[in-house]
Every structure is written in structure tokens, then in C-alpha cells.
C-alpha positions in Angstrom: -0.7 33.7 4.1 2.5 31.8 5.4 5.3 32.0 3.4 7.2 28.3 2.7 9.4 27.3 4.9 8.2 30.5 7.6 10.0 29.7 10.9 10.8 32.0 13.8 13.7 31.9 16.0 12.6 31.5 19.1 13.3 29.1 21.6 11.9 25.7 22.0 8.8 26.1 24.0 8.7 22.6 25.9 9.9 21.8 29.3 9.8 17.9 28.8 9.4 15.7 25.4 5.7 16.0 24.0 3.9 18.5 26.2 4.3 22.4 25.7 4.8 23.8 29.1 1.0 25.3 28.3 -1.3 24.6 25.6 -1.2 26.4 22.2 -5.1 25.9 21.7 -7.2 26.2 25.3 -9.6 23.0 24.9 -13.6 23.7 25.0 -14.9 22.0 28.6 -18.2 21.5 29.3 -19.8 18.6 31.6 -16.7 17.8 33.7 -14.5 18.6 30.9 -15.5 16.9 27.7 -14.6 18.7 24.3 -18.2 18.7 23.6 -21.0 20.9 22.2 -22.4 23.3 25.2 -25.4 22.6 26.6 -25.2 19.1 25.6 -25.1 15.9 28.3 -22.4 13.0 27.9 -23.0 9.7 27.5 -19.7 7.0 27.4 -19.7 3.6 26.0 -17.2 1.3 27.7 -16.8 -2.5 28.6 -14.7 -5.2 27.9 -13.0 -5.4 23.8 -15.3 -6.7 21.2 -18.5 -6.3 23.3 -20.1 -4.4 20.2 -19.4 -0.7 22.0 -18.8 1.3 18.7 -21.7 -1.1 17.0 -23.9 0.6 19.7 -21.9 4.0 19.4 -22.9 3.5 15.5 -26.5 2.4 16.3 -27.3 5.6 18.7 -25.4 8.4 16.3 -27.0 6.9 12.9 -24.1 7.0 11.5 -21.1 4.7 10.6 -18.3 6.3 11.5 -16.7 4.3 14.0 -14.6 1.8 12.7 -16.0 -2.2 13.5 -14.3 -4.8 13.3 -14.6 -8.5 14.8 -11.4 -8.5 15.9 -10.7 -7.2 19.4 -9.4 -3.8 19.8 -10.2 -1.9 16.9 -11.0 1.2 18.5 -8.3 2.5 20.3 -9.3 6.5 21.1 -12.1 8.2 22.5 -14.6 8.8 19.7 -17.4 11.4 20.3 -20.5 11.9 18.2 -24.0 13.8 18.5 -27.0 11.8 18.8 -31.2 13.2 19.4 -34.3 11.2 20.7 -37.8 13.0 21.3 -36.2 16.5 20.8 -33.4 16.0 23.1 -29.8 16.2 22.1 -26.5 14.1 23.7 -23.4 13.8 22.9 -21.8 10.2 22.6 -18.0 8.8 23.7 -17.1 5.6 22.1 -13.8 3.8 23.9 -11.4 1.1 23.5 -11.7 -1.8 25.1 -10.6 -1.8 29.0 -8.8 -5.3 30.0 -7.1 -5.0 33.1 -5.2 -8.6 32.0 -3.4 -7.3 29.0 -0.1 -5.5 29.8 0.6 -4.8 26.6 1.7 -0.9 26.3 -1.0 -0.2 23.7 -3.9 -1.9 26.2 -2.8 0.4 28.7 -2.7 3.6 26.8 -6.3 2.2 25.3 -7.8 1.6 28.6 -6.5 4.9 30.2 -8.5 6.7 26.9 -11.4 4.5 28.2 -11.0 5.5 31.9 -10.8 9.2 31.3 -14.0 9.2 29.1 -15.6 7.5 32.3 -14.3 10.8 34.3 -16.3 13.2 31.9 -19.4 11.3 31.3 -22.6 12.6 32.9 -24.3 8.8 31.7 -22.0 5.6 31.4 -23.4 2.6 29.2 -21.9 -0.4 30.3 -21.9 -2.7 27.3 -21.8 -6.7 28.1 -21.8 -9.6 25.3 -25.3 -11.1 26.4 -24.6 -14.3 24.4 -21.3 -15.1 26.6 -22.4 -13.3 29.9 -20.3 -11.9 32.5 -16.5 -12.8 32.0 -13.6 -12.2 34.7 -12.8 -8.7 32.5 -16.6 -8.0 33.0 -16.7 -7.7 36.1 -13.3 -6.0 36.8 -14.7 -2.9 34.4 -18.1 -2.9 36.9 -15.5 -2.7 39.8 -14.0 0.6 38.1 -17.8 2.1 37.6 -18.5 1.5 41.0 -15.4 3.6 41.9 -16.3 6.0 39.6 -20.0 7.4 41.3 -21.2 7.8 37.8 -25.2 6.3 37.1 -24.6 3.7 34.7 -27.0 1.5 32.7 -26.0 -2.2 31.9 -26.1 -2.8 28.1 -26.8 -6.5 27.5 -25.8 -6.1 24.1 -26.0 -9.2 21.1 -30.0 -10.0 22.3 -31.4 -11.5 19.0 -34.2 -13.2 20.2 -36.3 -13.4 23.6 -33.9 -16.6 25.1 -31.3 -14.2 24.9 -33.0 -11.3 26.9 -34.1 -14.2 29.5 -30.4 -15.1 29.9 -29.5 -11.6 29.8 -31.3 -10.9 33.3 -28.0 -12.9 35.0 -26.2 -9.5 34.6 -28.5 -7.9 37.3 -25.6 -9.6 39.3 -23.1 -6.9 38.8 -24.6 -4.9 40.9 -24.7 -1.7 39.2 -28.8 -1.2 38.7 -31.0 -1.8 35.3 -30.1 -4.6 32.9 -31.1 -3.2 29.2 -31.3 -5.7 26.3 -30.6 -4.5 23.2 -29.1 -5.9 19.5 -27.0 -2.8 18.1 -26.9 -4.8 14.6 -30.3 -5.5 14.3 -31.5 -2.2 16.3 -33.6 -4.3 18.7 -34.9 -2.2 21.4 -33.3 0.6 20.4 -35.9 2.8 21.0 -37.2 1.5 24.4 -33.2 1.6 25.4 -33.2 5.5 24.0 -36.2 6.6 26.1 -34.3 5.0 29.7 -30.9 6.9 28.0 -33.2 10.3 27.7 -34.8 9.8 31.2 -31.3 9.3 32.9 -30.0 12.8 31.2 -28.9 15.6 33.4 -30.5 19.2 32.1 -27.9 21.6 31.5 -27.3 25.4 30.8 -28.5 26.0 27.2 -26.0 28.3 25.7 -28.5 29.4 23.1 -26.4 29.2 20.1 -25.3 26.0 18.4 -22.1 27.1 17.0 -20.5 23.8 16.2 -21.7 23.8 13.0 -20.2 27.6 11.8 -16.6 26.6 13.4 -13.8 25.9 11.3 -12.9 22.2 11.0 -9.3 21.0 10.5 -8.2 17.9 9.8 -4.4 16.4 10.3 -4.0 13.9 7.9 -0.5 11.7 6.9 1.0 8.6 6.8 1.5 6.5 9.7 4.0 7.2 12.3 5.1 11.0 10.6 3.8 12.7 14.7 -0.1 13.2 13.5 -1.5 12.7 17.0 1.8 14.3 18.7 1.6 17.4 17.2 -2.5 17.5 18.2 -1.7 16.3 21.7 1.1 19.3 21.7 -1.2 21.8 20.4 -3.5 20.5 23.2 -1.0 20.5 26.0 -2.4 16.8 27.1 -2.3 13.0 26.1 -5.8 13.1 24.3 -4.6 10.8 21.3 -2.8 7.3 22.0 1.1 7.7 20.8 3.3 4.9 20.3 5.7 4.4 18.1 4.5 1.7 16.1 2.5 2.8 13.2 -1.6 2.8 13.0 -2.8 3.5 16.6 -5.3 5.8 15.8 -8.1 4.0 13.9 -11.1 6.2 13.7 -11.5 10.2 13.3 -11.1 11.8 16.8 -12.8 15.5 16.8 -11.3 18.0 19.5 -12.8 21.7 20.0 -10.3 23.8 21.3 -10.4 27.6 21.5 -7.6 29.3 20.0 -7.8 32.8 20.6 -11.3 34.6 20.3 -12.5 31.4 18.3 -13.7 28.0 18.6 -12.1 25.4 16.2 -12.7 21.8 15.4 -9.2 19.5 15.2 -10.2 16.1 13.9 -7.2 13.4 14.2 -6.7 10.4 11.3 -5.5 7.1 11.0 -2.1 6.8 8.6 -2.9 7.2 4.8 -1.7 4.0 3.4 -1.3 2.8 -0.2 -4.1 0.8 -1.4 -1.7 -1.9 -2.2 -0.5 -1.8 1.4 -3.9 -2.2 3.5 -3.8 -5.4 4.0 -6.6 -5.6 6.9 -10.2 -4.8 6.3 -10.0 -2.3 9.6 -7.4 -0.2 7.6 -9.5 0.1 4.8 -11.8 1.3 6.9 -10.2 3.6 8.5 -9.0 5.0 5.3 -12.5 5.7 4.4 -13.3 7.7 7.5 -10.2 9.6 7.1 -10.7 10.5 4.0 -14.5 11.3 5.2 -12.9 13.4 7.5 -11.1 15.9 4.7 -14.2 15.9 2.9 -16.0 17.5 6.3 -13.0 20.0 7.1 -12.1 23.4 5.6 -8.2 22.7 6.1 -5.9 19.6 5.8 -2.8 19.8 8.1 -0.8 17.2 6.4 1.8 16.1 8.8 5.5 15.1 6.8 8.8 13.9 8.5 11.6 16.4 7.9 14.1 13.4 8.4 12.2 12.2 5.1 11.4 14.9 3.5 8.2 15.9 1.6 7.6 12.4 0.0 4.9 11.6 -3.2 3.0 9.9 -0.4 2.9 13.4 1.4 1.5 15.0 -2.2 -0.7 12.8 -2.4 -2.2 13.1 0.8 -2.5 16.9 -0.7 -4.3 16.1 -3.3 -7.0 13.4 -1.5 -8.0 16.2 1.0 -8.0 18.8 -2.9 -10.3 16.4 -4.1 -12.8 16.4 -1.3 -12.6 20.5 -1.5 -10.5 20.8 1.0 -7.6 23.7 1.5 -3.9 22.1 2.0 -1.1 23.0 4.2 2.0 20.7 5.0 3.3 20.9 8.2 7.1 19.5 8.4 7.1 17.4 11.7 10.4 16.0 13.4 12.3 19.6 12.4 14.7 18.8 16.0 15.6 15.4 14.1 16.2 17.0 10.6 16.3 20.4 8.8 16.1 19.9 4.9 16.4 23.3 2.6 13.1 24.2 2.9 13.4 26.6 -0.1 14.1 23.5 -2.4 11.3 21.3 -0.8 9.0 24.5 -1.6 9.8 24.5 -5.0 9.3 21.0 -5.3 6.0 21.2 -3.8 5.1 23.5 -6.2 6.2 21.7 -9.3 4.4 18.8 -8.2 1.1 19.8 -6.3 -1.8 21.6 -7.6 -2.6 23.7 -4.9 0.8 24.6 -3.7 0.3 24.4 0.1 2.3 26.2 2.2 4.9 24.8 4.7 5.0 25.1 8.5 8.1 23.3 10.1 7.8 22.4 13.7 8.4 19.7 16.0 6.2 17.9 18.6 8.7 17.3 20.8 10.1 20.6 21.3 7.1 22.4 20.4 8.9 24.9 18.0 6.8 26.1 15.0 3.4 24.8 16.6 2.2 28.2 17.3 2.3 28.8 13.4 0.3 26.1 12.8 -3.5 26.6 14.0 -2.8 31.0 12.4 -1.4 29.8 8.9 -4.6 27.1 9.0 -7.2 29.7 9.9 -5.8 32.1 7.2 -6.4 29.5 4.6 -9.9 29.1 6.0 -10.6 32.8 5.8 -8.7 32.5 2.1 -11.2 29.8 1.1 -14.2 31.6 2.0 -12.9 35.3 0.6 -15.4 36.7 -2.1 -13.7 38.4 -4.9 -14.8 41.3 -6.9 -16.0 40.6 -10.4 -14.2 43.7 -11.4 -11.2 42.2 -10.1 -11.8 38.9 -11.5 -12.0 40.0 -15.0 -9.5 42.7 -14.7 -7.1 39.7 -14.1 -8.6 38.0 -16.9 -7.6 40.4 -19.4 -4.1 40.8 -18.5 -4.5 36.7 -18.7 -5.3 36.5 -21.7 -2.5 38.8 -23.0 0.0 37.0 -20.9 -1.0 34.3 -23.0 -3.5 33.7 -25.8 -6.5 31.0 -25.7 -5.7 27.6 -27.6 -6.2 27.4 -31.3 -8.2 25.0 -33.3 -8.3 25.9 -37.1 -9.2 28.8 -37.5 -10.9 29.6 -34.0 -8.8 30.5 -31.1 -10.4 30.3 -27.5 -11.6 33.7 -26.1 -12.6 34.3 -22.3 -15.1 36.7 -22.0 -16.1 36.8 -18.6 -15.1 35.5 -15.1 -17.5 35.7 -12.3 -17.3 33.6 -8.6 -20.0 31.7 -7.6 -19.2 30.2 -4.4 -17.1 29.9 -1.6 -15.4 27.0 1.0 -13.6 26.7 -1.6 -13.9 29.4 -4.1 -16.2 28.5 -7.0 -15.6 30.6 -10.4 -17.8 30.0 -13.4 -16.1 31.3 -16.9 -17.8 32.1 -20.2 -15.5 31.2 -23.0 -16.4 31.9 -26.8 -16.5 27.7 -27.2 -15.9 25.5 -24.5 -14.4 22.7 -26.7 -11.4 24.8 -27.6 -9.9 24.7 -23.7 -7.5 22.3 -23.4 -6.7 20.7 -19.7 -3.1 22.3 -19.8 -4.7 25.7 -20.5 -7.1 25.5 -17.6 -4.2 24.4 -15.3 -2.0 27.3 -16.2 -5.5 30.0 -15.7 -6.0 28.2 -11.9 -2.4 28.3 -11.2 -2.3 32.3 -12.3 -5.6 33.1 -10.8 -4.4 31.3 -7.2 -1.1 33.5 -7.4 -3.0 36.5 -8.0 -5.2 36.5 -5.2 -3.1 34.3 -2.8 -5.0 31.2 -3.0 -1.9 28.9 -2.5 -3.1 25.8 -0.7 -6.6 26.6 -1.7 -8.9 24.4 -4.0 -10.0 26.7 -7.0 -12.7 24.8 -9.0 -13.4 26.9 -12.3 -16.8 26.0 -14.4 -16.2 26.5 -17.9 -19.6 27.2 -20.2 -20.0 28.3 -23.9 -21.0 31.9 -24.1 -24.7 31.8 -25.9 
């Protein structure tokens, strides 16, 4: 396991701010450079802001993972999800709106990510609001698509009735070929639309083994503006996430598959975690829930903290949120180039206030210092979380703990721990048999949990102990 505050003495690896001279992990490429499951073609959903792209993404993937809001700009990064129709599997990339007239830095970053998705796609779904018709912004996007030389399906969205479908025929004037009328919100014509998508998808080589379900998944959690996306970009060696000084630029969890040595890993970037009382917009509430959902489907949460602020109560709360979702945790203390707090003191504070005792890795997304320790530390946590301990070793430890601190007493009866066995992994689950379960106190149970964590090197790993009365 990585010790608290484990830092090397190597020199900074980055040749320019924010980007290492080579990616620490190699992103897996398939279908023109897209980070997707092997053998699956890529479909990109693009268009002007607020035409229903994320609603269509949710409809096609059968999930509600993309943030949907009436305000334009709710989607900012590329969002990836899997879809299947008539036995054919493919990947869908949801993108932010392309608005050539908006010259703000954020709008340009969003558009750049969308244009990269176009370059990666095997098929493009150009979404237009049929209720409005082709706007000047739609015409500009159409011109971009013509220059991409990619196959395009024009999707006239928000066609809730026959009259709307009739008006949508004017979109043939975009000169991009076939126009399909759908209502992503209500599911109108979605089956016929999927038939057309499958017909136009290229056939890629089948790798013969779907390894996605067996990949370790690491999510990046933390407060807004602590450098979560910067760390991911530095690990990948490319500007994969939109990064700005203003907090909250990431809204949806974004999955990226990388190769680390001989292993493939899923990295999930998430929106910043805020205190519930400070979430003013509905979209922030949705983003918060998506971040917690990302932790629930991850094996390890890399909680990013700001070295200049130290490890705050909010950082520890993020660790607790991940633990409640059965996710192992570690802390990446970012911005190490700006401040170097006492790591021993921070480690002691974390140990006192966090049940999981997450390990700490100090790093800097700007200089690259310590970044090469993050993934190995997360992999060690993943392996520890999936370790199965022998029943003999567990009961030897249990007897030692009973001698160190006898169980609680109630009247003349004292808690007696009889037997301990592991019943699950990822994270480890144990069943303890005692003489009377009602004698187990919360304080004593936490003490047992922490002692087992220390004895078997499970710092940062959730430990679930089910206590049963022996009959």
C-alpha cells in the first residue's frame, strides 16, 4: 500500500504547463481514435445548443446519465454510453452545443470537444429542433459536417405530431441527406431511427472478448476547481476534459479507457461535489447525483484536494460518500507546486476523521510531480479490495483482538466473538458470529473494523462486517 504522503524526489516531468511530455497512461484507441469498447463503431450526437442532444443520448442508451436542462450549455464534455439494437452494439458520444457566434472561452472549449467527437465518429447524428427549423447556427454546424466527410443523419427532434413531421421536411435543404423525424422526449419513431443507424454503421473487427466489464474503474471526485479534470488531462497527455479557472465546468461523468502497463482501466471524471445547501441550479443537483452514481459503479475513488487549502471537511465528506457507495478511496493532494503542507500532520488528521483511513499521494497537474504514483496507488487499492483472506488468518486476528480489548458487557453477560469468515470481495464483506448480537456497540464495532483494516493492510478500503447471533 502507498504510505501517507508518499512522494518521490524526481524532477517535474512536464515540458509545458498542464501537459506532461508524454501521457502517463496510454488511451485505448478504436474507430478513428475514440476511447471505446473494441470492435464497436462510434456514433456522435452533435448540433446547436439546446436542441435536445442529451435527451436523444439518454433515449438511445436507455439511461438517464447525461444532464438535461432547459438552459443551453448543460452538456460541456464529451459523454460516452453504449447502445444495442437488434443484436448490434455501438457507442454513442454526446457533445456540447456548437455555437460559432459565441466567442466566450467556455463556448469555444465546448465546441472544440464536439469537433473532436466528429473526427472520431463513424456516423454523425446532426440534431435540429424541428419546432424552430434551421437557424443560422444550424447552417454553420451543417457546413462543418460537410467538410468532415463523415456520413450524417439529420435528426429533426421534437416532432411530437404529424404536423411537426411535415414541417421538418424543410430540413432536406441543409444538403446533408436523409432527414429522420423523432421525439427524443416521448420516444416517437425511435425504433425506425435505430434501424437506420444500424444499417449505416460500419462493421469493425470483433476482438472476441468484451473486457470492459472486467476493467478496474476509478472515478475522480472532489470539490469544484481543485483540479480534477486537469489531473485526468495530465494522466492522458491530452486535453480530454474542458478545464477553466471557473468552477463547475464539468457537468456529466465522462468515462475514458486507458492502458496502464498491460492493464486497461476506466477513468471517470465527475462534476465538483458541493454542499447541498449551495446547489442553486437544478442542473447542479443532477450533476451531483451523477457524480455519486459514478462512485457507485467505480472500484476506487480518487478524491482530489487542494494542497493550498489542506484536506478540508468537504474532502473527507467526499471520501465518506464514496465509502457509502462501497468504493475504496485515496486522496490526491493536487497543486503541490503551490503549497507543501505537513503531510504527516494531514495523514494523522485523515486517520482520526475518516473511517477508511485513505492513503495520500501528493501531486501537481501542472508540473507532473507525483502523477505517476496515482494510478499505481489506485491499482493497489483495487487489488486489496478484491483480496480474499483465509478463515484461519481472520480468526487468529479475532482472538488477538478479543484479548486486546474484551467485548462490551451488559449486566452479567459479555459479548463473545466466536467466528469470522469472509463472504465477499470488491469491497471485502465479512460475517462475524457472536453469542448475542444485541451486545455489540457501535463504538466496539468501529474499533474491530479499524483493527482489521490495520492488520490486513486495508487502509482506504471499505470493510463491511455483518454481525449475527450464533444459534
